[in-house]
C-alpha positions in Angstrom: -22.4 -15.5 26.1 -18.6 -16.9 25.1 -19.9 -16.0 21.0 -19.9 -12.9 22.1 -17.1 -12.5 23.4 -15.0 -13.7 21.1 -16.5 -11.7 18.0 -16.0 -8.3 20.2 -12.7 -9.6 20.4 -12.3 -10.3 16.8 -13.9 -7.0 15.9 -11.2 -5.3 18.3 -8.1 -7.2 16.1 -9.4 -6.3 12.8 -10.1 -2.0 14.1 -6.7 -2.8 15.6 -5.1 -4.2 12.0 -6.7 -1.1 10.0 -4.7 1.0 12.3 -1.2 -1.1 11.8 -1.4 -2.3 8.2 0.6 -4.9 8.7 -1.4 -7.9 7.6 -0.9 -9.8 10.9 -3.3 -9.1 13.6 -6.4 -9.4 10.9 -5.6 -13.3 10.7 -5.8 -13.1 14.9 -9.4 -11.4 14.3 -10.2 -14.6 11.6 -9.5 -17.1 14.5 -11.6 -15.0 16.9 -14.8 -15.4 14.8 -13.9 -19.0 13.7 -13.7 -19.2 17.4 -17.0 -18.0 17.8 -18.4 -19.8 15.6 -17.5 -22.7 17.1 -18.8 -21.4 20.6 -22.4 -20.7 19.1 -22.6 -24.6 18.4 -21.8 -25.0 22.2 -18.2 -26.5 22.1 -16.1 -26.3 25.4 -13.8 -23.5 25.8 -10.9 -25.6 25.0 -11.8 -26.4 21.5 -13.0 -22.5 21.0 -9.0 -22.0 22.0 -7.6 -24.6 19.9 -10.4 -23.5 17.2 -9.1 -19.8 17.3 -5.5 -21.5 17.7 -5.3 -23.2 14.5 -7.2 -20.9 12.3 -4.9 -18.1 13.3 -1.9 -20.4 12.7 -3.0 -21.7 9.2 -4.1 -18.2 8.4 -0.6 -16.5 9.3 1.3 -19.4 8.1 -0.7 -20.0 4.4 -2.4 -16.5 3.5 0.3 -13.7 5.1 3.0 -14.4 2.6 0.7 -14.6 -0.9 -1.2 -10.9 0.6 2.7 -9.7 0.7 3.7 -11.2 -2.4 1.1 -9.6 -4.0 1.2 -6.0 -1.7 5.3 -5.7 -3.1 5.3 -2.8 -5.7 5.5 -4.7 -9.6 9.6 -2.6 -9.7 10.2 -5.2 -6.4 8.8 -7.8 -7.5 9.8 -8.0 -11.2 6.4 -7.4 -12.2 5.7 -4.6 -15.2 4.7 -1.9 -13.8 1.2 -0.1 -14.3 -0.4 3.1 -13.3 1.4 5.6 -11.2 4.3 3.3 -10.9 4.7 3.3 -14.4 4.9 7.0 -14.3 7.9 7.0 -11.9 11.7 7.0 -13.7 9.7 8.9 -16.9 10.5 12.0 -18.9 9.0 14.7 -18.9 9.0 18.2 -20.5 8.1 21.6 -18.4 5.7 23.6 -19.8 5.4 26.2 -16.9 7.8 26.9 -13.9 8.4 24.2 -11.8 9.4 25.0 -8.4 9.1 23.6 -4.8 5.2 24.9 -4.7 3.5 24.6 -8.2 4.4 24.2 -12.3 3.4 22.0 -15.0 5.0 19.3 -17.1 4.3 17.3 -20.4 4.8 13.6 -19.3 4.0 11.0 -22.6 1.4 13.7 -24.2 -0.3 14.2 -21.0 -0.1 17.4 -19.2 0.7 16.8 -15.0 1.0 19.3 -11.9 4.5 19.0 -11.2 6.9 20.0 -7.9 10.6 19.9 -8.1 11.7 17.2 -5.7 14.1 19.8 -3.7 11.8 22.4 -3.5 14.5 25.3 -4.1 15.5 23.7 -7.4 13.2 25.6 -10.2 13.2 24.1 -13.6 12.4 26.5 -16.8 9.3 25.7 -19.6 11.4 23.6 -22.4 13.8 21.6 -19.8 13.3 18.0 -19.5 12.9 16.8 -16.3 12.7 12.8 -14.9 9.5 11.6 -12.4 11.1 10.7 -9.1 7.4 9.9 -7.3 3.9 11.4 -8.0 1.8 12.1 -4.7 -1.7 12.3 -5.3 -2.4 14.0 -8.9 1.4 15.8 -8.8 5.1 14.4 -10.4 7.2 15.5 -8.2 10.7 15.9 -10.6 14.1 16.4 -10.3 16.5 17.4 -13.4 16.8 14.5 -16.0 20.6 13.9 -15.8 20.3 10.5 -15.2 20.9 7.7 -18.3 17.7 6.4 -19.5 16.6 3.5 -18.2 
């Protein structure tokens, strides 16, 4: 019966992690599932609690820093950005007028939907813009008045 309670606790903690995305609560869920395994083997409650504490603690201090290091953006970690992250900061040319809700730019030979960062600003065909960020498949752009990086 104790094993079932530990499993329920582990599942509840895993669900809670899904709503927080802090990469902390999930390690306590792992500890609860380890305690459930010990309980299923017939260990006393004190050993179950110790197992929960040890597995949770070791997970938090050993695995969490590794996960957080790999979850950081490439620019923050000093690695070479790729994918959507590499597009941010690049230059493009307006093909269709870009406003707060629509537009089209050419970026490294590809066509991208675009919106102005400001929402009120409009960019006419032929103007150069810089990608500030990417939201889904839309480039959020600003006038290219920044120096090349």
